[in-house]
N, C-alpha and C positions, 0 to 999 in steps of 0.2 A: 504494500500500500504506500503510495507516495505522499509526500508532505502536503501538497495542494489538496488532494482528495480528502485526507484526514482533517485538515483545517476547514474545508468546505462542509464536510459532514458534521463536524462539531458546531459550526456556525448555524447551519440549518436546524440542528437540534435545539440550540439555544433560542433561536428566533421563532420556532414553531409555537403556535398558540396553545399552551398547556391548560389542563384542568387541574387546578391546584387544590391541595388539601386544606381543610379548615384549621387543623392543628399544625404546629411547627415540626412534628415528627412525621415526615413524609415517608411513604413506602418505596417509591421508585425515584431515583435521582440521577442526574447527569450533569456534567460540567466540562469546562475548559480550563487549562492551566498553562502557565509559562513560568520561566524563572532562569536559574543558572545551573548548568550541568558542569561539575568540576571533576577532574581526575588528578590523582596524586602522582602524575607522571609529567615531567617537564616537557613542554613542547606542544601539548594538546591545546587547541583553541576552538571551542565550540560556539556556534551561533546559538541564539536563543531557542531552546527546545519548545515544542508545542505538544501538549498532552490533552487527551480526552479520557474521561473516566465516567463511570456510572455504577449503579448498584441497586440493591434491594435491601431495605432496612426493616427491622422489627425492633421498635424501641431504640435503645442505645447501640445495639449491635447491627452489623450489616455485612453482606457479601458484596465485594466491590471488585470491578475489573478496571484496568488502567493501561493505556497505551501512550507511550512517549516517543516522539520522533525528533531526532536532532541530526545536524550535520556539522562538520568542522574540518580542521586541518591539523595534521601532525607530520612534521618533518617534510613538508612539501607535498604530502599526499592529501587528497580529499577523502574524508572519513564519513561514513554513514553510521549512525547509532540509533537503534530502535529497541524498545522494550515492550513486552506484553506481560502483564502480571494479574494475578488474582489474589485478593487479600480478604482476611477477616478483619473488619475495622470496628472500632469502638469510638463513639462520640458521646461525651457526657451531656446531661440534660441542661437546659437553660439557654438564654439568649447568647451568652458567651460560653464557649466550650473548649475542651481539649480533645484531641484525636490521637488514637494509637492504632497502628495496623501491622499485621504480620501475614506473610503469604509466600507464594512462589512467583519467581520472576524469570522470564526468558529474555535474555539479552543477545542482541545480534550486532556485531561490529563488522563493517565491510569497508573495503578500500579498493580503488582502481589505480593502477599504475602501468604505464606503457611497457616498461622494461621487465618487470617481474610478473605482470598480469593481475588478475583479480584475487583478492584476499577476502575471506569470510570466516568469522568465528562465531559460534553459537554456544551459549552456556545457559543452563537452568540452575537456579540457586534460590536459597531462602532470602527474603528481603523484609525489611521492616521500616517503619516510619513513625513520625510523631508530628503533631502540629497544634495550632489553635485556630479558632474560627468564631464567627459571629453570625447568628441567624437573624433574618429579617422576615417580613411577611411571606414572601414567595421565593426567596433565594438565600444563599449563604455565601460568605466569603471566607476562604481558608488560606492560611500560610502554613507550609508543611516542609519537613525535611524527610527525604527518602534515602536510605542506604541501599544503593544498587549493588555494590560489592565493596570490599574493604578499601579499595582505592578509587571508587567512583561514587559521587554524591549528587543529589538533585534537590535544590532549594527552590520551592515553587509558591506561587500565589494563584488561587483558582476561584472561579465563580461557579456555584452549583445551583441548579434549578431542581425543584422537587415536584413530583406528580403523585396523585393519589390513585391507587388501583381501585376499580369499582367491581 
């Protein structure tokens, strides 16, 4: 899935006319996020990543999926970086809340170079994250840290819309 398609899909989902829940504990949610992707390896320079996420919640707990797409440069190579993750997430009650998540993440790093050819590496590993957020009538704003791997971190800010299942 390329970056334009993912961004367009996320934008369409955010702009679609939803049927919102009466309460602030929504059952189905989706959102967009962006931030800073860092690696503890000198020479990596990532552009701003774009993420799309969604989930189903029951009270404070939820099942959440997350897709992050980024590109960047490393030692003169163009790098593609994509993640797909599923998490068990917890958000505390109230207008202001804390968030914690733990799950499995699939990470794909790819590069193209004329001399050595294409490079692609895929890993599946445990991932975790923590953040804070604020709930409003029909949406939430979250700031979050996600540990992708021991030397890769994603700091993000996201906007979440909630929908009520009927």
